[in-house]
C-alpha atoms as a printed R data frame, in Angstrom:
    type eleno elety resid chain resno       x       y       z
1   ATOM     1    CA   MET     A     1 187.388 215.086 -26.327
2   ATOM     2    CA   LYS     A     2 189.230 217.816 -25.525
3   ATOM     3    CA   SER     A     3 188.624 219.256 -21.914
4   ATOM     4    CA   HIS     A     4 186.026 222.683 -21.357
5   ATOM     5    CA   VAL     A     5 186.365 225.574 -19.101
6   ATOM     6    CA   THR     A     6 183.193 225.494 -16.570
7   ATOM     7    CA   VAL     A     7 182.329 228.875 -15.120
8   ATOM     8    CA   GLY     A     8 179.716 229.738 -12.431
9   ATOM     9    CA   VAL     A     9 177.452 232.595 -13.100
10  ATOM    10    CA   ASP     A    10 174.820 234.035 -10.892
11  ATOM    11    CA   GLY     A    11 174.526 237.475 -12.248
12  ATOM    12    CA   SER     A    12 176.651 239.330 -10.284
13  ATOM    13    CA   PRO     A    13 179.551 241.278 -10.621
14  ATOM    14    CA   GLU     A    14 181.579 238.688  -9.563
15  ATOM    15    CA   SER     A    15 180.695 236.130 -11.605
16  ATOM    16    CA   ARG     A    16 180.706 238.220 -14.997
17  ATOM    17    CA   ALA     A    17 184.477 239.284 -13.812
18  ATOM    18    CA   ALA     A    18 185.303 235.347 -13.751
19  ATOM    19    CA   ALA     A    19 183.117 234.546 -17.070
20  ATOM    20    CA   ARG     A    20 185.062 236.946 -18.947
21  ATOM    21    CA   TRP     A    21 188.623 235.801 -17.549
22  ATOM    22    CA   ALA     A    22 187.132 231.537 -18.303
23  ATOM    23    CA   ALA     A    23 186.583 233.197 -21.710
24  ATOM    24    CA   GLN     A    24 189.584 234.756 -22.696
25  ATOM    25    CA   GLU     A    25 191.342 231.170 -20.905
26  ATOM    26    CA   ALA     A    26 189.046 228.701 -22.731
27  ATOM    27    CA   VAL     A    27 190.283 230.590 -26.190
28  ATOM    28    CA   LEU     A    28 193.809 230.301 -25.239
29  ATOM    29    CA   ARG     A    29 193.369 226.576 -24.875
30  ATOM    30    CA   GLN     A    30 190.960 226.494 -27.736
31  ATOM    31    CA   VAL     A    31 188.375 224.672 -25.672
32  ATOM    32    CA   PRO     A    32 184.769 225.168 -25.304
33  ATOM    33    CA   LEU     A    33 183.138 227.254 -22.444
34  ATOM    34    CA   ARG     A    34 180.389 225.935 -20.489
35  ATOM    35    CA   LEU     A    35 178.360 228.675 -17.958
36  ATOM    36    CA   VAL     A    36 176.872 227.198 -15.186
37  ATOM    37    CA   HIS     A    37 173.582 228.529 -13.054
38  ATOM    38    CA   ALA     A    38 172.793 226.774  -9.246
39  ATOM    39    CA   VAL     A    39 169.384 227.335  -7.955
40  ATOM    40    CA   ASP     A    40 168.750 226.148  -4.671
41  ATOM    41    CA   TRP     A    41 165.294 225.472  -4.165
42  ATOM    42    CA   PRO     A    42 163.495 226.369  -1.774
43  ATOM    43    CA   LEU     A    43 165.171 229.909  -1.683
44  ATOM    44    CA   ASP     A    44 165.855 231.648   1.539
45  ATOM    45    CA   PRO     A    45 163.044 233.218   3.537
46  ATOM    46    CA   VAL     A    46 165.305 236.682   2.834
47  ATOM    47    CA   PHE     A    47 163.513 236.471  -0.439
48  ATOM    48    CA   PRO     A    48 159.337 236.446   0.161
49  ATOM    49    CA   GLY     A    49 156.914 235.798  -2.237
50  ATOM    50    CA   LEU     A    50 159.464 235.077  -4.890
51  ATOM    51    CA   GLY     A    51 158.209 232.206  -6.847
52  ATOM    52    CA   ARG     A    52 159.817 229.661  -8.753
53  ATOM    53    CA   GLN     A    53 158.861 231.009 -12.010
54  ATOM    54    CA   ASP     A    54 160.633 234.312 -10.773
55  ATOM    55    CA   VAL     A    55 163.513 232.338 -10.092
56  ATOM    56    CA   ASP     A    56 163.963 230.818 -12.833
57  ATOM    57    CA   ARG     A    57 163.134 233.485 -15.019
58  ATOM    58    CA   TRP     A    58 166.067 235.539 -13.420
59  ATOM    59    CA   ALA     A    59 168.186 232.314 -13.959
60  ATOM    60    CA   ASP     A    60 167.830 232.063 -17.926
61  ATOM    61    CA   GLN     A    61 168.489 235.820 -17.845
62  ATOM    62    CA   ALA     A    62 171.365 235.836 -16.216
63  ATOM    63    CA   LEU     A    63 172.879 233.246 -18.169
64  ATOM    64    CA   THR     A    64 171.616 234.614 -21.513
65  ATOM    65    CA   GLU     A    65 172.944 238.015 -20.570
66  ATOM    66    CA   ALA     A    66 176.469 236.748 -20.132
67  ATOM    67    CA   ALA     A    67 176.700 234.061 -22.877
68  ATOM    68    CA   GLN     A    68 175.260 237.109 -25.544
69  ATOM    69    CA   GLU     A    69 178.614 239.432 -23.678
70  ATOM    70    CA   LEU     A    70 181.047 236.798 -24.099
71  ATOM    71    CA   HIS     A    71 179.871 235.861 -28.028
72  ATOM    72    CA   GLY     A    72 180.117 239.206 -28.753
73  ATOM    73    CA   ARG     A    73 183.936 239.545 -27.269
74  ATOM    74    CA   HIS     A    74 185.042 236.328 -28.673
75  ATOM    75    CA   PRO     A    75 182.410 234.844 -31.646
76  ATOM    76    CA   ASN     A    76 183.939 231.887 -32.181
77  ATOM    77    CA   LEU     A    77 184.306 230.324 -28.954
78  ATOM    78    CA   GLU     A    78 181.926 227.744 -28.265
79  ATOM    79    CA   ILE     A    79 179.117 228.247 -25.570
80  ATOM    80    CA   THR     A    80 176.844 226.520 -23.965
81  ATOM    81    CA   THR     A    81 175.035 226.942 -20.389
82  ATOM    82    CA   ARG     A    82 172.981 224.786 -18.078
83  ATOM    83    CA   CYS     A    83 170.786 225.599 -15.696
84  ATOM    84    CA   LEU     A    84 170.518 223.273 -12.379
85  ATOM    85    CA   THR     A    85 168.374 222.723  -9.280
86  ATOM    86    CA   ALA     A    86 170.811 222.016  -6.566
87  ATOM    87    CA   ARG     A    87 173.286 223.505  -4.044
88  ATOM    88    CA   PRO     A    88 175.293 225.501  -5.751
89  ATOM    89    CA   ALA     A    89 178.425 224.416  -4.586
90  ATOM    90    CA   ALA     A    90 177.420 220.112  -5.497
91  ATOM    91    CA   ALA     A    91 176.068 221.705  -8.542
92  ATOM    92    CA   LEU     A    92 179.291 223.060  -9.311
93  ATOM    93    CA   ALA     A    93 181.360 220.696  -8.233
94  ATOM    94    CA   ALA     A    94 179.852 217.971 -10.321
95  ATOM    95    CA   GLU     A    95 179.434 220.073 -13.251
96  ATOM    96    CA   ALA     A    96 183.542 220.449 -13.088
97  ATOM    97    CA   ALA     A    97 183.852 216.662 -12.852
98  ATOM    98    CA   ASP     A    98 184.992 216.393 -16.335
99  ATOM    99    CA   ALA     A    99 186.225 219.883 -16.965
100 ATOM   100    CA   GLY     A   100 189.802 221.118 -17.317
101 ATOM   101    CA   LEU     A   101 189.005 224.075 -15.303
102 ATOM   102    CA   LEU     A   102 186.590 225.434 -13.224
103 ATOM   103    CA   VAL     A   103 186.135 229.373 -12.552
104 ATOM   104    CA   LEU     A   104 184.144 231.228  -9.532
105 ATOM   105    CA   GLY     A   105 184.187 234.914  -8.954
106 ATOM   106    CA   SER     A   106 185.312 236.729  -5.638
107 ATOM   107    CA   ARG     A   107 184.929 240.396  -4.103
108 ATOM   108    CA   GLY     A   108 188.077 242.296  -3.949
109 ATOM   109    CA   LEU     A   109 189.009 243.579  -0.194
110 ATOM   110    CA   GLY     A   110 188.487 247.293  -1.679
111 ATOM   111    CA   GLY     A   111 191.627 248.473  -1.905
112 ATOM   112    CA   LEU     A   112 193.437 246.035  -0.090
113 ATOM   113    CA   VAL     A   113 194.891 243.270  -2.276
114 ATOM   114    CA   GLY     A   114 193.135 239.878  -1.417
115 ATOM   115    CA   PHE     A   115 189.635 238.449  -1.830
116 ATOM   116    CA   ILE     A   116 186.579 237.587   0.310
117 ATOM   117    CA   VAL     A   117 186.056 234.227  -0.711
118 ATOM   118    CA   GLY     A   118 182.241 233.080   0.554
119 ATOM   119    CA   SER     A   119 180.951 229.970   1.407
120 ATOM   120    CA   VAL     A   120 179.883 228.708  -1.819
121 ATOM   121    CA   ALA     A   121 183.327 229.300  -3.408
122 ATOM   122    CA   THR     A   122 184.746 227.726  -0.414
123 ATOM   123    CA   ALA     A   123 182.388 224.621  -0.090
124 ATOM   124    CA   THR     A   124 182.927 224.048  -4.398
125 ATOM   125    CA   VAL     A   125 186.800 224.281  -4.051
126 ATOM   126    CA   VAL     A   126 186.574 221.390  -0.981
127 ATOM   127    CA   ALA     A   127 184.419 219.142  -3.151
128 ATOM   128    CA   THR     A   128 186.428 218.879  -6.206
129 ATOM   129    CA   ASP     A   129 189.838 217.874  -7.410
130 ATOM   130    CA   THR     A   130 189.919 220.189 -10.775
131 ATOM   131    CA   PRO     A   131 191.899 223.258 -10.662
132 ATOM   132    CA   VAL     A   132 189.744 226.182  -9.550
133 ATOM   133    CA   VAL     A   133 190.863 229.600 -10.118
134 ATOM   134    CA   LEU     A   134 189.531 232.614  -8.105
135 ATOM   135    CA   VAL     A   135 188.914 235.608 -10.233
136 ATOM   136    CA   ARG     A   136 188.307 239.145  -8.454
137 ATOM   137    CA   VAL     A   137 186.634 241.769  -9.517
138 ATOM   138    CA   ALA     A   138 187.767 244.917 -10.406
139 ATOM   139    CA   ASP     A   139 186.968 247.585  -8.079
140 ATOM   140    CA   ASP     A   140 186.229 250.496 -10.530
141 ATOM   141    CA   PRO     A   141 182.878 252.721 -11.606
142 ATOM   142    CA   ASP     A   142 182.124 250.065 -14.284
143 ATOM   143    CA   ASN     A   143 182.055 247.584 -10.865
144 ATOM   144    CA   GLU     A   144 179.710 249.825  -9.298
145 ATOM   145    CA   ARG     A   145 177.176 250.420 -12.348
146 ATOM   146    CA   ASP     A   146 177.592 246.700 -12.657
147 ATOM   147    CA   ILE     A   147 176.300 246.107  -8.690
148 ATOM   148    CA   GLY     A   148 173.493 249.048  -9.290
149 ATOM   149    CA   ARG     A   149 172.121 246.836 -12.223
150 ATOM   150    CA   SER     A   150 172.541 243.249 -10.948
151 ATOM   151    CA   VAL     A   151 171.015 244.623  -7.454
152 ATOM   152    CA   THR     A   152 168.204 246.882  -9.187
153 ATOM   153    CA   ARG     A   153 167.323 243.688 -11.340
154 ATOM   154    CA   MET     A   154 166.834 241.301  -7.784
155 ATOM   155    CA   VAL     A   155 164.429 244.181  -6.441
156 ATOM   156    CA   ASP     A   156 162.292 243.928  -9.879
157 ATOM   157    CA   ASP     A   157 162.169 240.261  -8.868
158 ATOM   158    CA   MET     A   158 162.001 240.834  -5.468
159 ATOM   159    CA   LEU     A   159 158.851 243.112  -6.005
160 ATOM   160    CA   LEU     A   160 157.103 241.550  -8.915
161 ATOM   161    CA   PRO     A   161 154.586 239.407  -6.613
162 ATOM   162    CA   TRP     A   162 153.670 242.133  -4.714
163 ATOM   163    CA   HIS     A   163 153.022 244.651  -7.943
164 ATOM   164    CA   HIS     A   164 150.263 241.708  -9.058
165 ATOM   165    CA   LYS     A   165 148.862 241.575  -5.347
166 ATOM   166    CA   PHE     A   166 148.521 245.195  -5.116
167 ATOM   167    CA   PRO     A   167 148.419 246.783  -8.724
168 ATOM   168    CA   ASP     A   168 146.879 250.066  -7.608
169 ATOM   169    CA   VAL     A   169 149.866 251.174  -5.620
170 ATOM   170    CA   ASN     A   170 152.599 253.144  -7.405
171 ATOM   171    CA   VAL     A   171 156.115 251.570  -6.181
172 ATOM   172    CA   SER     A   172 159.313 253.232  -6.826
173 ATOM   173    CA   HIS     A   173 162.688 252.215  -5.892
174 ATOM   174    CA   ASN     A   174 166.148 253.714  -5.944
175 ATOM   175    CA   VAL     A   175 169.339 251.489  -5.295
176 ATOM   176    CA   PHE     A   176 172.083 252.911  -3.842
177 ATOM   177    CA   MET     A   177 175.759 252.132  -2.343
178 ATOM   178    CA   GLY     A   178 176.464 253.258   0.872
179 ATOM   179    CA   SER     A   179 175.274 253.182   4.303
180 ATOM   180    CA   ALA     A   180 171.644 252.128   4.175
181 ATOM   181    CA   GLY     A   181 171.131 254.129   7.668
182 ATOM   182    CA   GLU     A   182 172.145 257.638   6.232
183 ATOM   183    CA   HIS     A   183 170.127 257.140   2.795
184 ATOM   184    CA   LEU     A   184 167.717 256.441   4.856
185 ATOM   185    CA   VAL     A   185 167.633 259.254   6.825
186 ATOM   186    CA   ARG     A   186 167.863 261.945   4.340
187 ATOM   187    CA   ALA     A   187 165.305 259.893   2.403
188 ATOM   188    CA   SER     A   188 163.149 260.337   5.062
189 ATOM   189    CA   GLN     A   189 162.915 264.539   4.328
190 ATOM   190    CA   GLY     A   190 159.241 265.092   3.174
191 ATOM   191    CA   ALA     A   191 157.949 261.240   3.578
192 ATOM   192    CA   GLY     A   192 154.829 260.718   5.245
193 ATOM   193    CA   LEU     A   193 155.918 257.304   6.936
194 ATOM   194    CA   VAL     A   194 159.652 255.332   6.922
195 ATOM   195    CA   VAL     A   195 159.459 251.091   7.062
196 ATOM   196    CA   VAL     A   196 162.282 249.400   8.693
197 ATOM   197    CA   GLY     A   197 162.417 245.703   9.520
198 ATOM   198    CA   ARG     A   198 164.665 244.262  12.079
199 ATOM   199    CA   HIS     A   199 165.415 240.340  12.753
200 ATOM   200    CA   VAL     A   200 163.778 238.641  15.871
201 ATOM   201    CA   ARG     A   201 166.794 238.090  17.462
202 ATOM   202    CA   ARG     A   202 168.251 238.139  21.091
203 ATOM   203    CA   SER     A   203 171.335 237.777  23.058
204 ATOM   204    CA   PRO     A   204 172.362 237.455  26.626
205 ATOM   205    CA   LEU     A   205 172.111 241.180  26.810
206 ATOM   206    CA   GLY     A   206 168.584 241.236  25.780
207 ATOM   207    CA   VAL     A   207 167.094 242.430  22.113
208 ATOM   208    CA   HIS     A   208 169.414 243.421  19.679
209 ATOM   209    CA   LEU     A   209 168.501 246.487  17.165
210 ATOM   210    CA   GLY     A   210 170.679 246.387  13.957
211 ATOM   211    CA   SER     A   211 172.225 249.561  12.830
212 ATOM   212    CA   VAL     A   212 169.934 251.027  10.421
213 ATOM   213    CA   ALA     A   213 167.081 250.321  12.254
214 ATOM   214    CA   HIS     A   214 168.724 252.355  15.098
215 ATOM   215    CA   ALA     A   215 169.967 255.435  12.629
216 ATOM   216    CA   VAL     A   216 166.928 256.053  11.243
217 ATOM   217    CA   LEU     A   217 164.771 255.885  14.484
218 ATOM   218    CA   HIS     A   218 166.735 257.937  15.910
219 ATOM   219    CA   HIS     A   219 167.077 260.348  13.286
220 ATOM   220    CA   ALA     A   220 164.409 260.210  10.807
221 ATOM   221    CA   ALA     A   221 162.481 263.041  10.032
222 ATOM   222    CA   ALA     A   222 159.143 260.971   9.254
223 ATOM   223    CA   PRO     A   223 157.220 258.974  11.366
224 ATOM   224    CA   VAL     A   224 158.923 255.754  11.733
225 ATOM   225    CA   ALA     A   225 157.549 251.718  11.780
226 ATOM   226    CA   VAL     A   226 159.589 248.663  12.461
227 ATOM   227    CA   ILE     A   227 158.434 245.446  11.533
228 ATOM   228    CA   ALA     A   228 160.007 242.552  13.063
229 ATOM   229    CA   HIS     A   229 160.579 239.037  11.014
230 ATOM   230    CA   GLY     A   230 162.566 235.705  11.425
């Protein structure tokens, strides 16, 4: 049986770039392509209110969108998808065991030549004997649009439980790239209240206030509420 190419997919621009590269490689090798998404449950507390059903729906959407795009580019390529509940590094390493190649996405360093290799990619490389290719996402306007779409979907999923809990509250949201503090200060013009969070953490020098909360507290034109969270 011919070895396939496996690629990690999570809906991010980095993983989409990796999936495109992996598809081209699979075509060259004349082998199938397997798209893998791993969900480490329960999620980090940074996603409050996001239920298992929401996470599964988002994972299926990420895999479906990636597969549809790749089918459009390579209609004769055999593509399968797998969604696993496990730590991503362990799941990807296990899926790579019978693959000829594992492909992962990695962030580029802006205009510099190089990669930012995340903890999942690092752990996966160490955990597998299968050759691993890290694909850098291109730095261009298309990448910015991809990032915006990916973050918008994530925000939609995070807000969904709160929409159900408070159906009478009209909510709109914007996704932007750049300084969060700067954008919040600008958005405070004409607002009735600006709400920012801060992590509860202490250092030997006392309580630490993040740069975003600091900027809003000093420069916002509206009243500011600071909400502490763990």
